[in-house]
C-alpha positions as CSV (number, residue, x, y, z in Angstrom):
1,X,-2.7,-10.8,-31.4
2,X,0.0,-13.0,-33.2
3,X,-0.5,-11.1,-36.5
4,X,-0.1,-7.7,-34.7
5,X,3.2,-9.2,-33.3
6,X,4.2,-10.6,-36.6
7,X,4.1,-14.3,-35.7
8,X,1.9,-17.0,-37.0
9,X,-1.6,-17.5,-35.5
10,X,-1.5,-20.1,-32.8
11,X,-4.6,-21.2,-30.5
12,X,-4.1,-20.0,-27.2
13,X,-3.4,-21.8,-24.1
14,X,-6.0,-21.1,-21.4
15,X,-4.7,-23.9,-19.3
16,X,-4.8,-22.7,-16.0
17,X,-6.0,-19.2,-16.3
18,X,-5.4,-16.8,-13.4
19,X,-3.1,-19.4,-11.6
20,X,-0.2,-17.3,-12.4
21,X,-2.0,-14.2,-11.2
22,X,-2.6,-15.7,-7.6
23,X,0.8,-17.3,-7.3
24,X,3.1,-14.1,-8.3
25,X,1.2,-11.8,-6.0
26,X,2.4,-12.1,-2.6
27,X,0.9,-9.7,0.0
28,X,3.5,-8.1,2.3
29,X,3.5,-9.4,6.0
30,X,3.4,-5.4,8.0
31,X,4.6,-6.0,11.4
32,X,2.2,-5.7,14.2
33,X,3.0,-2.4,16.5
34,X,4.9,-0.6,14.2
35,X,6.3,2.3,16.2
36,X,5.4,5.9,15.7
37,X,9.2,6.6,16.1
38,X,9.8,5.5,12.4
39,X,8.2,9.0,11.0
40,X,11.0,10.6,12.3
41,X,12.8,9.7,9.6
42,X,10.3,11.6,7.1
43,X,12.3,14.7,5.3
44,X,9.1,16.6,6.1
45,X,9.0,15.8,10.1
46,X,13.0,16.2,10.1
47,X,12.7,19.7,8.4
48,X,9.9,20.7,10.7
49,X,11.8,19.4,13.9
50,X,15.1,21.2,13.2
51,X,13.4,24.1,12.3
52,X,11.5,23.8,15.5
53,X,15.0,23.5,17.2
54,X,16.6,26.5,15.7
55,X,14.0,28.9,16.5
56,X,14.2,27.8,20.1
57,X,18.1,28.5,19.7
58,X,17.1,31.9,18.5
59,X,14.8,32.6,21.3
60,X,17.8,31.8,23.6
61,X,19.7,34.3,21.6
62,X,17.4,37.0,21.9
63,X,17.1,36.3,25.5
64,X,20.8,36.3,26.1
65,X,21.1,39.8,23.9
66,X,19.3,41.7,26.7
67,X,21.9,41.2,29.4
68,X,24.2,44.3,29.2
69,X,27.8,43.4,28.0
70,X,30.7,46.2,29.2
71,X,34.0,46.4,29.9
72,X,34.2,46.1,33.6
73,X,37.6,46.9,34.5
74,X,40.7,48.7,33.0
75,X,44.5,48.1,33.0
76,X,45.4,47.4,36.6
77,X,42.2,45.7,37.4
78,X,40.6,48.7,38.2
79,X,36.7,49.3,37.7
80,X,36.0,51.0,34.5
81,X,34.4,54.4,34.2
82,X,31.3,52.6,32.6
83,X,30.7,50.4,35.6
84,X,31.3,53.2,38.3
85,X,28.8,55.3,36.2
86,X,26.4,52.8,36.4
87,X,26.6,51.6,40.2
88,X,27.7,54.5,42.1
89,X,24.8,56.2,44.0
90,X,22.1,53.6,43.1
91,X,19.3,53.4,42.2
92,X,19.3,57.5,41.8
93,X,22.0,57.6,39.6
94,X,19.7,55.6,36.7
95,X,18.2,58.9,35.7
96,X,21.1,60.8,35.8
97,X,23.1,58.2,33.4
98,X,19.9,57.6,31.2
99,X,22.1,58.5,28.0
100,X,24.4,55.5,28.9
101,X,21.5,53.0,30.3
102,X,19.8,53.5,27.5
103,X,21.9,51.9,24.4
104,X,23.2,49.6,27.3
105,X,19.9,47.6,27.8
106,X,18.3,48.8,24.4
107,X,15.0,47.7,26.5
108,X,12.6,48.4,23.2
109,X,14.4,46.7,20.1
110,X,16.0,43.9,22.6
111,X,12.7,43.0,23.9
112,X,10.8,43.0,20.5
113,X,13.5,40.8,19.2
114,X,12.8,38.2,21.8
115,X,8.9,38.8,21.6
116,X,9.3,38.2,17.9
117,X,11.5,35.0,18.6
118,X,9.2,33.8,20.9
119,X,6.1,33.7,18.5
120,X,8.3,32.5,15.7
121,X,9.1,29.4,18.0
122,X,5.4,29.1,18.9
123,X,4.4,29.0,15.2
124,X,7.1,26.3,14.7
125,X,5.8,24.2,17.2
126,X,2.1,24.3,15.5
127,X,4.0,23.4,12.3
128,X,5.8,20.7,13.7
129,X,2.4,19.2,15.5
130,X,0.7,19.4,12.2
131,X,3.6,17.9,10.4
132,X,3.2,14.8,12.5
133,X,-0.4,14.7,12.4
134,X,0.0,14.9,8.8
135,X,2.4,11.8,8.7
136,X,0.2,9.7,11.0
137,X,-2.6,10.5,8.3
138,X,-0.8,9.3,5.5
139,X,0.4,5.8,7.5
140,X,-3.4,5.4,8.3
141,X,-4.5,6.1,4.8
142,X,-2.2,3.5,3.3
143,X,-3.1,1.1,6.0
144,X,-6.7,1.2,5.0
145,X,-6.0,1.0,1.5
146,X,-3.8,-2.0,1.8
147,X,-6.6,-3.9,3.9
148,X,-9.3,-2.6,1.4
149,X,-7.4,-3.9,-1.9
150,X,-6.5,-7.2,0.1
151,X,-10.1,-7.9,0.6
152,X,-11.2,-7.1,-3.1
153,X,-8.1,-8.7,-4.6
154,X,-9.0,-12.1,-2.7
155,X,-12.9,-11.8,-4.0
156,X,-11.6,-11.1,-7.7
157,X,-9.1,-14.1,-7.2
158,X,-12.0,-16.3,-6.5
159,X,-13.8,-14.9,-9.5
160,X,-11.3,-15.5,-11.9
161,X,-10.9,-18.9,-10.6
162,X,-14.4,-19.4,-11.1
163,X,-14.8,-17.6,-14.7
164,X,-12.0,-20.1,-15.7
165,X,-14.2,-23.0,-14.8
166,X,-17.0,-21.6,-16.6
167,X,-14.9,-20.9,-19.7
168,X,-13.3,-24.7,-19.5
169,X,-16.9,-26.0,-19.5
170,X,-18.2,-24.0,-22.0
171,X,-15.6,-24.8,-24.4
172,X,-15.8,-28.6,-23.7
173,X,-19.8,-27.9,-24.6
174,X,-19.0,-26.1,-27.8
175,X,-16.5,-28.7,-28.9
176,X,-19.0,-31.3,-28.2
177,X,-21.7,-29.3,-30.0
178,X,-24.1,-29.0,-27.0
179,X,-23.2,-24.8,-26.8
180,X,-22.9,-22.2,-29.6
181,X,-20.1,-20.3,-30.2
182,X,-21.7,-16.9,-28.5
183,X,-22.2,-18.7,-25.4
184,X,-18.3,-19.5,-25.6
185,X,-17.5,-15.9,-26.3
186,X,-19.3,-14.4,-23.3
187,X,-17.7,-17.0,-21.2
188,X,-13.9,-15.9,-22.3
189,X,-15.3,-12.6,-22.3
190,X,-16.0,-12.9,-18.2
191,X,-13.0,-14.4,-17.8
192,X,-10.7,-12.0,-19.5
193,X,-12.7,-9.0,-17.8
194,X,-12.5,-10.6,-14.2
195,X,-8.3,-11.0,-15.3
196,X,-8.1,-7.5,-16.0
197,X,-9.6,-6.5,-13.0
198,X,-7.4,-8.4,-10.8
199,X,-4.7,-7.3,-12.5
200,X,-5.5,-3.6,-11.8
201,X,-6.2,-4.2,-8.0
202,X,-2.7,-6.3,-8.0
203,X,-0.8,-2.9,-9.8
204,X,-2.8,-0.9,-7.1
205,X,-2.3,-2.8,-4.1
206,X,2.1,-2.9,-5.0
207,X,1.5,1.0,-5.2
208,X,-0.2,1.1,-1.9
209,X,2.9,-0.8,-0.5
210,X,5.1,2.1,-1.9
211,X,2.5,4.8,-0.5
212,X,3.2,3.2,2.9
213,X,6.8,2.9,2.7
214,X,7.2,6.3,1.9
215,X,4.5,7.5,4.7
216,X,6.7,5.4,7.4
217,X,9.7,7.4,6.2
218,X,11.4,4.3,4.5
219,X,10.0,1.0,5.6
220,X,10.0,-0.6,9.0
């Protein structure tokens, strides 16, 4: 490694191997009782929520459009001809003034518009509920991953310390002529392998914390 780096070859210092990995990695303290209200900050939840609110407003608009809109008075406060034509002789006049009442109420078209708005609203309710469930699933998955990797990290940290002790003892035996070089290589290989596995676990654990941060919509 020193040659590849353009430096004079020196003997590696294996004092305290594995201790830096343990001291540098500090698991994040996740508070107890995180409220589900945190999920409302997620962009996908916010989008689904405001889409739902907007579709609800459209139902109200479609409903109000079915209410007739005419000018009921003319100059001088006199009832307009449209109003007189609709209410005089009720209810028999409705048949006679059908050409007026049909465009006034537009029952077919306006009813369909309201029904379409209501169907869209119900669909958006389902979408919003599914988005919430997906958000909860993301949080659960992240928490489970953190718990799993915490346990694995602890086990591999103990393995690194154990392999470090074996490597040091094997080095001492080799220096005193009581062990061959192949035993030393094998001990160091086991140590480096466990160190690499611990590094991978710690890196993945940091990623898990980031995933939880995102799943909660920005941490807690």
